[in-house]
C-alpha positions in Angstrom: -98.6 138.1 34.1 -96.5 136.2 31.7 -99.6 135.6 29.6 -100.6 139.2 29.1 -97.9 141.7 30.2 -96.8 143.1 26.9 -97.7 146.3 25.0 -97.6 144.7 21.5 -97.5 141.3 19.9 -93.8 141.5 19.1 -92.9 141.5 22.9 -93.4 139.1 25.7 -92.9 138.6 29.4 -90.9 135.4 29.9 -90.8 135.7 33.7 -92.6 137.5 36.5 -92.4 137.5 40.3 -94.8 139.5 42.4 -95.0 139.9 46.2 -98.1 142.0 46.3 -98.0 143.5 49.7 -96.7 146.8 51.2 -92.9 146.4 51.2 -93.0 143.6 48.7 -91.2 143.6 45.4 -91.9 142.8 41.8 -89.8 141.9 38.8 -91.0 141.4 35.2 -88.7 140.4 32.4 -89.7 142.0 29.1 -88.2 140.8 25.8 -88.6 141.4 22.1 -89.7 138.1 20.5 -86.9 138.5 17.9 -84.3 138.6 20.7 -83.1 142.0 19.8 -83.7 143.7 23.2 -84.9 142.9 26.7 -85.1 144.6 30.1 -86.2 144.0 33.7 -89.0 146.1 35.1 -88.6 146.0 38.9 -89.8 147.9 41.9 -91.3 147.9 45.4 -94.9 148.2 46.5 -95.3 151.2 48.8 -99.0 150.8 49.5 -101.4 147.9 48.8 -105.0 148.3 49.8 -107.0 145.4 48.4 -109.7 146.4 45.9 -108.8 150.1 46.4 -105.2 151.2 45.6 -101.7 150.0 44.7 -98.8 152.4 44.8 -95.3 151.3 43.8 -91.9 152.8 43.0 -89.9 151.5 40.2 -86.1 150.9 40.7 -85.4 154.2 38.8 -87.4 156.0 41.5 -90.5 156.8 39.4 -93.8 156.2 41.1 -97.1 154.7 39.9 -100.5 155.1 41.5 -103.3 152.7 40.6 -106.8 153.3 41.9 -109.7 150.8 41.6 -112.9 152.7 41.3 -116.3 151.0 41.6 -118.8 152.0 39.0 -121.9 149.8 39.6 -121.0 146.2 38.6 -117.8 147.4 37.0 -114.4 148.5 38.2 -112.5 151.3 36.5 -108.7 151.6 36.9 -107.1 155.0 37.1 -103.4 154.9 36.7 -101.1 157.8 37.2 -97.4 157.5 36.6 -94.2 159.6 36.6 -93.0 159.5 33.0 -89.4 158.7 32.0 -87.4 161.2 30.0 -86.5 159.1 26.9 -89.9 158.8 25.3 -92.8 161.2 24.8 -95.4 161.1 27.5 -98.2 160.3 24.9 -96.2 157.2 23.7 -95.8 156.1 27.3 -99.6 156.5 27.9 -100.3 154.4 24.8 -97.9 151.7 26.1 -99.6 151.5 29.5 -103.0 151.4 27.8 -101.9 148.6 25.4 -100.8 146.5 28.4 -104.2 147.1 30.1 -105.9 146.1 26.8 -103.8 142.9 26.7 -104.9 142.1 30.3 -108.6 142.7 29.4 -108.3 140.5 26.3 -106.6 137.8 28.3 -109.2 137.8 31.1 -112.2 137.8 28.7 -110.8 134.9 26.6 -109.4 132.6 29.3 
């Protein structure tokens, strides 16, 4: 995750721990490359069904649902999330999509 978990080139993920099982926890450290800001993105996995679904709750009590949907030889991800109140929902959607795009680019080029 440290190789691709960022929404833009001016951010990075210096550390990540993942215990991907129901009841397991995750923690991702996110930092601006210029050192101006950083935060921990943490939570607990509520449901993990391999190749089907991941549900987790962030430490601020917002939930995220990820569904893996088979479409022929491809898999589509459907992600629903409870938005936070500080930023417009559309901006948050763009951030989630940017991280997915970063993951796609990483997997296709490595």
